[in-house]
C-alpha positions in Angstrom: 22.3 -45.0 7.2 20.7 -44.7 10.7 19.2 -47.7 12.5 16.1 -48.4 14.5 16.1 -47.1 18.0 15.2 -49.0 21.2 12.3 -46.8 22.3 8.8 -48.2 21.8 5.4 -46.5 22.5 3.9 -47.4 25.8 0.7 -48.8 24.2 0.9 -52.3 23.0 4.4 -53.2 24.3 3.9 -56.9 24.7 7.4 -58.2 23.9 9.8 -59.3 26.6 13.2 -57.4 26.9 15.0 -60.4 25.4 12.7 -60.6 22.4 12.9 -56.8 21.9 16.7 -56.9 21.8 16.4 -59.7 19.2 14.0 -57.5 17.2 16.4 -54.6 17.3 19.2 -56.7 16.0 17.0 -58.0 13.2 16.0 -54.4 12.3 19.6 -53.4 12.0 20.3 -56.3 9.6 17.3 -55.5 7.6 17.9 -51.8 7.3 21.5 -52.5 6.2 20.0 -54.3 3.1 18.1 -51.3 2.0 20.1 -49.1 -0.5 20.3 -45.5 0.7 21.3 -44.0 -2.7 19.6 -43.2 -6.0 19.0 -45.9 -8.6 20.2 -44.7 -11.9 21.0 -47.0 -14.8 21.1 -50.1 -12.6 23.5 -48.6 -10.0 22.9 -47.1 -6.6 24.7 -43.8 -6.5 25.0 -40.7 -4.3 23.1 -37.6 -5.1 24.9 -34.9 -7.1 23.6 -32.4 -4.6 25.4 -34.1 -1.7 22.2 -33.6 0.4 20.5 -36.2 2.5 17.3 -36.5 4.4 16.2 -38.6 7.4 13.4 -41.2 7.6 11.7 -41.5 11.0 9.7 -44.3 12.7 6.4 -42.7 13.4 5.8 -44.9 16.4 8.8 -43.5 18.2 9.8 -40.3 16.3 13.3 -41.7 16.0 15.5 -41.6 12.9 15.9 -45.1 11.3 17.7 -44.2 8.1 19.4 -41.4 6.2 18.8 -41.3 2.5 20.4 -39.5 -0.5 18.3 -36.5 -1.6 17.9 -36.1 -5.3 17.9 -32.7 -7.1 17.2 -31.6 -10.6 20.5 -32.9 -12.1 19.9 -36.3 -10.5 16.3 -36.3 -11.9 17.5 -35.7 -15.5 20.2 -38.3 -15.2 17.5 -40.8 -14.2 15.4 -39.8 -17.2 18.5 -40.0 -19.4 19.0 -43.6 -18.3 15.3 -44.4 -19.0 15.3 -42.9 -22.4 18.6 -44.6 -23.4 17.1 -48.1 -23.1 13.4 -47.3 -24.1 13.7 -48.6 -27.7 15.5 -51.8 -26.7 13.2 -52.5 -23.8 10.1 -51.9 -26.0 11.4 -54.5 -28.5 12.0 -57.1 -25.7 9.7 -60.1 -26.2 6.6 -59.9 -24.1 7.3 -63.3 -22.7 10.6 -62.1 -21.3 9.0 -59.1 -19.6 6.4 -61.5 -18.2 9.0 -63.8 -16.8 10.8 -60.9 -15.1 7.5 -59.9 -13.4 6.9 -63.5 -12.4 10.3 -63.8 -10.8 9.7 -60.4 -9.0 6.4 -61.8 -7.6 8.2 -64.8 -6.3 11.0 -62.7 -4.7 8.6 -60.3 -3.1 6.6 -63.2 -1.7 9.8 -64.8 -0.4 10.9 -61.5 1.2 7.4 -60.9 2.7 8.7 -60.6 6.3 11.3 -58.1 5.3 8.9 -55.9 3.2 6.2 -56.0 6.0 8.7 -55.0 8.6 10.1 -52.1 6.6 6.6 -50.8 6.0 5.7 -50.9 9.6 9.0 -49.2 10.5 8.6 -46.3 8.2 4.8 -45.9 7.9 3.4 -47.3 11.1 0.7 -49.7 10.1 0.4 -52.9 12.2 2.6 -55.7 11.1 -0.4 -58.0 10.2 -1.7 -55.3 7.8 1.7 -54.8 6.4 1.8 -58.5 5.5 -1.6 -58.0 3.8 -0.1 -55.2 1.7 2.8 -57.4 0.7 0.3 -60.0 -0.6 -1.8 -57.3 -2.3 1.2 -55.5 -3.8 2.8 -58.7 -5.1 -0.4 -59.6 -6.9 0.1 -56.7 -9.3 3.4 -58.3 -10.3 1.8 -61.6 -11.0 -1.3 -60.1 -12.7 0.6 -57.8 -15.1 3.1 -60.6 -15.7 0.2 -62.6 -17.1 -1.2 -59.5 -19.0 2.2 -58.8 -20.7 1.6 -61.4 -23.3 -2.0 -60.3 -24.0 -1.5 -56.9 -25.4 -3.5 -57.7 -28.5 -4.8 -55.4 -31.3 -7.7 -55.9 -33.6 -8.3 -56.8 -37.3 -11.3 -55.7 -39.3 -12.5 -54.2 -42.6 -13.7 -50.8 -43.3 -17.5 -51.2 -43.8 -17.8 -48.8 -46.7 -14.7 -49.7 -48.6 -13.7 -53.1 -47.4 -10.0 -52.4 -47.0 -8.3 -54.2 -44.0 -7.8 -52.2 -40.8 -5.3 -53.1 -38.1 -4.8 -51.7 -34.6 -1.9 -52.4 -32.3 -0.8 -51.2 -28.9 2.6 -49.7 -28.4 4.5 -48.7 -25.3 3.8 -45.0 -24.5 7.4 -44.4 -23.7 9.4 -43.1 -20.7 7.2 -42.6 -17.6 7.4 -40.7 -14.4 5.7 -42.6 -11.5 5.0 -40.7 -8.3 3.9 -42.8 -5.4 2.4 -41.8 -2.0 3.6 -42.8 1.5 0.5 -44.7 2.7 1.0 -47.9 0.7 4.7 -47.9 0.0 4.8 -51.3 -1.7 1.4 -51.7 -3.4 1.4 -48.2 -5.0 4.9 -48.9 -6.5 3.9 -52.3 -7.8 0.6 -51.0 -9.1 2.5 -48.6 -11.4 5.8 -50.3 -12.1 4.3 -53.7 -13.0 2.0 -52.5 -15.9 4.8 -50.2 -17.2 7.2 -53.2 -17.3 4.5 -55.3 -18.9 3.8 -52.7 -21.6 7.5 -52.1 -22.4 7.9 -48.7 -20.9 10.9 -47.4 -19.0 10.5 -45.5 -15.8 11.6 -43.0 -13.2 10.0 -43.7 -9.9 9.8 -40.9 -7.3 8.9 -42.5 -4.0 7.5 -40.6 -1.0 9.9 -38.7 1.2 8.3 -40.1 4.3 8.4 -43.8 3.3 11.2 -44.4 0.7 12.7 -47.6 2.3 10.1 -50.0 0.9 10.4 -48.6 -2.6 14.2 -48.8 -2.5 14.1 -52.5 -1.4 11.4 -53.2 -4.1 13.6 -51.6 -6.8 16.5 -53.8 -5.7 14.2 -56.8 -5.8 13.3 -55.9 -9.4 17.0 -55.8 -10.3 17.4 -59.2 -8.6 14.5 -60.5 -10.7 16.5 -59.6 -13.9 15.1 -56.2 -14.9 17.7 -54.7 -17.2 19.6 -51.6 -16.1 17.9 -48.3 -16.9 14.4 -49.7 -17.2 13.5 -48.7 -13.6 15.3 -45.7 -12.0 14.5 -44.4 -8.5 15.0 -40.9 -7.1 13.5 -39.5 -4.0 14.4 -36.4 -2.0 13.4 -33.6 0.3 11.8 -31.6 -2.5 9.3 -33.4 -4.8 9.1 -30.5 -7.2 12.9 -30.3 -7.6 12.6 -33.9 -9.0 9.3 -33.8 -10.9 9.5 -30.3 -12.6 12.7 -30.9 -14.6 11.5 -34.3 -15.7 8.1 -33.1 -16.8 9.6 -30.2 -18.7 11.7 -32.6 -20.7 10.0 -33.5 -24.0 11.3 -37.0 -23.9 8.9 -37.9 -21.1 5.6 -39.3 -22.4 3.6 -40.2 -19.3 3.1 -39.3 -15.7 1.2 -41.5 -13.2 0.5 -39.9 -9.8 -1.2 -41.1 -6.6 -1.7 -38.4 -4.0 -3.7 -35.4 -3.0 -6.0 -33.5 -5.3 -4.3 -30.1 -4.9 -0.9 -31.6 -5.9 -2.6 -33.6 -8.7 -4.1 -30.4 -10.2 -0.7 -28.8 -10.3 0.8 -31.8 -12.0 -2.0 -31.9 -14.5 -1.4 -28.2 -15.4 2.3 -29.0 -15.8 1.6 -32.1 -17.9 -0.5 -30.0 -20.3 2.7 -28.2 -21.4 4.0 -31.3 -23.1 0.6 -33.0 -23.6 1.7 -35.9 -21.4 -0.4 -39.0 -21.0 -1.7 -38.8 -17.4 -3.1 -41.2 -14.8 -4.3 -39.5 -11.6 -5.5 -41.3 -8.4 -6.3 -38.4 -6.1 -8.2 -37.6 -2.9 -11.4 -39.3 -1.7 -14.4 -38.6 0.6 -16.0 -42.1 0.6 -19.6 -42.5 1.9 -20.4 -45.6 3.8 -24.2 -46.0 3.5 -26.1 -48.3 5.9 -29.8 -48.8 5.0 -32.5 -49.9 7.4 -32.5 -53.4 6.1 -28.8 -54.0 6.4 -27.2 -56.7 8.5 -25.8 -54.4 11.1 -23.2 -56.9 12.4 -21.9 -57.3 8.8 -22.1 -53.5 8.3 -20.0 -52.9 11.4 -17.4 -55.5 10.2 -17.3 -53.8 6.9 -17.0 -50.4 8.5 -14.0 -51.5 10.5 -12.3 -52.6 7.3 -13.3 -49.6 5.3 -12.4 -47.1 8.0 -9.6 -48.6 10.1 -7.6 -50.4 7.4 -4.2 -48.7 7.2 -5.2 -46.6 10.3 -7.7 -44.7 8.0 -4.8 -43.4 6.0 -6.2 -44.4 2.6 -7.9 -42.6 -0.3 -10.6 -45.4 -0.2 -11.2 -45.1 3.5 -14.8 -44.6 4.6 -14.9 -40.9 5.4 -18.6 -40.2 6.1 -20.9 -42.8 7.6 -24.5 -42.3 6.4 -26.9 -44.4 8.4 -30.7 -44.7 8.2 -32.3 -42.9 11.1 -34.1 -46.0 12.2 -30.9 -47.9 12.9 -28.4 -45.2 13.5 -28.3 -45.5 17.3 -27.8 -49.3 17.1 -25.2 -49.1 14.4 -23.3 -46.3 16.3 -23.3 -48.3 19.5 -22.0 -51.4 17.9 -19.4 -49.6 15.8 -18.2 -47.7 18.9 -17.9 -51.0 20.8 -15.8 -52.4 18.0 -13.6 -49.3 17.9 -12.9 -49.6 21.7 -11.5 -53.0 21.1 -8.7 -51.7 18.9 -5.2 -51.7 20.5 -3.2 -48.6 19.9 0.6 -48.8 19.8 3.8 -49.6 17.9 2.8 -51.7 14.9 5.7 -54.1 15.5 4.3 -55.1 18.9 2.1 -58.1 19.4 -1.6 -57.5 19.4 -1.5 -53.9 18.1 -4.3 -53.2 15.7 -4.0 -49.4 15.3 -0.6 -47.8 14.7 0.6 -44.2 14.7 -0.2 -41.5 12.1 2.7 -41.0 9.7 3.9 -37.6 11.1 3.0 -34.9 13.6 1.3 -32.8 10.9 -1.2 -35.6 10.4 -2.0 -35.8 14.1 -2.6 -32.0 14.1 -4.9 -32.2 11.1 -7.0 -34.9 12.7 -7.2 -33.0 16.0 -8.4 -29.9 14.1 -11.2 -31.8 12.4 -12.4 -33.4 15.6 -12.3 -30.0 17.4 -14.3 -28.4 14.6 -17.0 -31.2 14.8 -17.3 -30.9 18.5 -17.5 -27.1 18.3 -20.4 -27.4 15.9 -22.4 -29.7 18.2 -20.8 -33.1 17.5 -20.7 -35.7 20.3 -17.8 -38.1 20.8 -18.8 -41.7 21.5 -15.3 -42.9 21.9 -11.7 -41.5 21.5 -11.3 -37.9 20.5 -7.9 -37.2 22.0 -4.2 -37.3 21.1 -2.2 -40.1 22.8 0.5 -38.7 25.0 4.1 -40.0 24.7 6.5 -40.7 21.9 5.3 -41.1 18.4 2.4 -39.7 16.4 -0.7 -41.2 17.9 -4.4 -40.3 17.9 -7.2 -42.3 19.5 -9.6 -44.1 17.2 -12.7 -41.9 17.3 -16.4 -42.1 16.6 -18.5 -38.9 16.3 -22.2 -38.4 16.1 -24.6 -35.4 15.9 -22.2 -33.3 13.9 -23.9 -31.2 11.2 -23.0 -31.7 7.5 -21.3 -28.3 7.6 -18.6 -29.8 9.7 -15.1 -30.3 8.2 -15.3 -34.0 8.8 -18.2 -34.1 6.3 -16.5 -31.9 3.7 -12.8 -32.8 3.9 -10.8 -36.0 3.5 -10.0 -37.2 7.1 -7.1 -39.6 6.4 -7.0 -41.0 9.9 -8.9 -43.1 12.5 -11.9 -40.8 12.9 -15.4 -41.9 11.9 -18.3 -39.3 11.8 -21.8 -40.7 11.5 -24.7 -38.8 9.9 -28.4 -39.7 9.6 -30.6 -40.0 6.5 -34.3 -41.0 6.0 -34.7 -41.9 2.3 -32.7 -43.6 -0.5 -32.8 -40.3 -2.5 -31.4 -38.4 0.5 -28.6 -40.9 1.0 -27.6 -40.5 -2.7 -27.8 -36.7 -2.4 -25.6 -36.7 0.8 -23.1 -39.1 -0.7 -22.7 -37.1 -3.9 -22.4 -33.8 -2.0 -18.6 -33.7 -2.5 -16.1 -32.8 -5.2 -14.6 -36.3 -4.8 -15.6 -39.5 -6.4 -13.3 -42.4 -5.6 -14.8 -45.1 -3.4 -18.3 -45.7 -1.9 -19.8 -48.4 0.2 -23.4 -49.6 0.4 -24.9 -52.0 2.9 -28.4 -53.4 2.3 -30.1 -56.7 1.8 -32.0 -55.5 -1.2 -30.2 -56.6 -4.4 -32.2 -54.3 -6.6 -31.0 -51.4 -4.5 -27.4 -52.2 -5.6 -28.2 -51.3 -9.2 -30.1 -48.2 -8.2 -27.3 -47.0 -6.0 -24.6 -47.8 -8.6 -26.6 -45.7 -11.0 -27.0 -42.8 -8.6 -23.6 -42.7 -6.9 -20.9 -40.6 -8.6 -18.0 -42.7 -7.6 -15.5 -44.9 -9.6 -15.7 -47.7 -7.0 -18.6 -49.2 -5.0 -18.4 -51.9 -2.4 -21.7 -53.8 -2.0 -21.9 -55.3 1.5 -18.1 -55.2 1.5 -15.7 -52.8 3.1 -12.5 -53.9 1.3 -12.7 -54.2 -2.4 -9.3 -53.5 -3.9 -7.8 -56.2 -6.0 -5.2 -56.4 -8.7 -7.7 -57.8 -11.2 -10.1 -54.9 -10.6 -10.0 -51.5 -12.3 -9.2 -48.9 -9.6 -9.8 -45.2 -10.1 -12.2 -42.3 -9.5 -14.2 -39.6 -11.1 -14.6 -35.8 -10.5 -11.7 -34.5 -8.4 -10.6 -38.0 -7.5 -8.8 -38.4 -10.7 -8.7 -40.0 -14.1 -7.5 -43.3 -15.6 -7.6 -46.7 -14.0 -5.0 -48.9 -12.4 -5.1 -52.7 -12.2 -7.2 -55.1 -14.4 -6.9 -55.2 -18.2 -7.4 -51.4 -18.2 -4.2 -50.9 -16.1 -1.9 -51.9 -18.9 -3.7 -49.9 -21.5 -2.7 -46.7 -19.5 0.9 -47.4 -20.5 0.2 -47.9 -24.2 -0.8 -45.8 -27.2 -3.1 -47.2 -29.9 -1.9 -47.2 -33.5 -4.2 -47.7 -36.4 -2.9 -49.1 -39.7 -5.1 -48.9 -42.8 -4.0 -51.4 -45.4 -4.5 -51.0 -49.2 -7.4 -53.0 -50.4 -6.0 -56.2 -52.0 -9.0 -56.6 -54.4 
């Protein structure tokens, strides 16, 4: 396994040479704890293919680890292990599954510094935000640990015949869980925890760009007492080489995927062949709507959270800022002033509030979107350029005056670029917001409580933040409509996604 290099981006380098050497030593020790192999039936093993792939620090571009790369045979071995223990795991008492998740919550919390550092190393987000993700991700372990003992059915009588009717929820069976690179811990816990709680076994395919956090999380689950074979982890250079053979196997009963809509559509088509239970959390194009009566300072604060959290690399990130014409100039000026205060650099360095993009392709994509907006008449208030030097950086950017034909209005940005568009009426705001194939998150800022209900009725989105820019929570049902997916994660609904409902009609005793 490779180790963290010494180079750091020129922005945000606040540490002294002595402290930086100390950090490097700490990174080596931490990376040495992370298994580089595939987790199959409770053991970390080498890939049958003999292939490996490198993981890079996006702040420096340097290789920090070399991982085993799974192929089709490895994928089937992982599914074999999951299927072999499915029956026994499903019969494990709910309280026992609950206690495992509780211990996992405690261990992740104890290891918060290590998890946060790993996420910053492989994904780039500032360390403070990584700590926030640890807390957020751990909550799914605690929440579903509590839900494990509450998978209740119903009892009733047929109204026309009077015979007893029972319903019960049963584990759906072996699951394939595919997680993205942008929230390496939370996306894993959000899928693994309900599967464990429901009594399902799993194959987890973590993202090629950010596998280290998932590997360490899987080891933490083993440390918490999860039996061998319940959770298996395979990642590699080719996602399809892993997912295709598993999905073609009739023993698989569910797939849960978080990622882009185009990939989700391909997986849905594949899932139809074996009629798999599916949960899809796909792309977003979130509107952030600011009405004329909004508290603009609160709206700017909310905008910073909705746009700049995770460097804008989130499906829930505000993508289009729709601002009433009477306040658009004031809002834009205040928002740009807040953006200017962000400090770009290596997320491990003190004071950094905006880290790198995850890879060079992401920087290129952002640059293309900004160039398109400017070419169509958009005006840059702040930012708008790549950051020269090592790593994959792009300046936090605010754009005004771009037409709605611009790509920044139509496409998911997934980076620190905020385009602002005007509207004049509530009806126009709703029309502009819904003018997208996506339907994940939306945000509304107004001091009119009645407008909240009208907007929730009118907006075609699975989530709506009312005077709040950050709304994700383990106790809340997370998911979208239209091309943003199907199913819900978190809340009581989250565990139901991993169960099938069985009805039992009982002979009338009278």
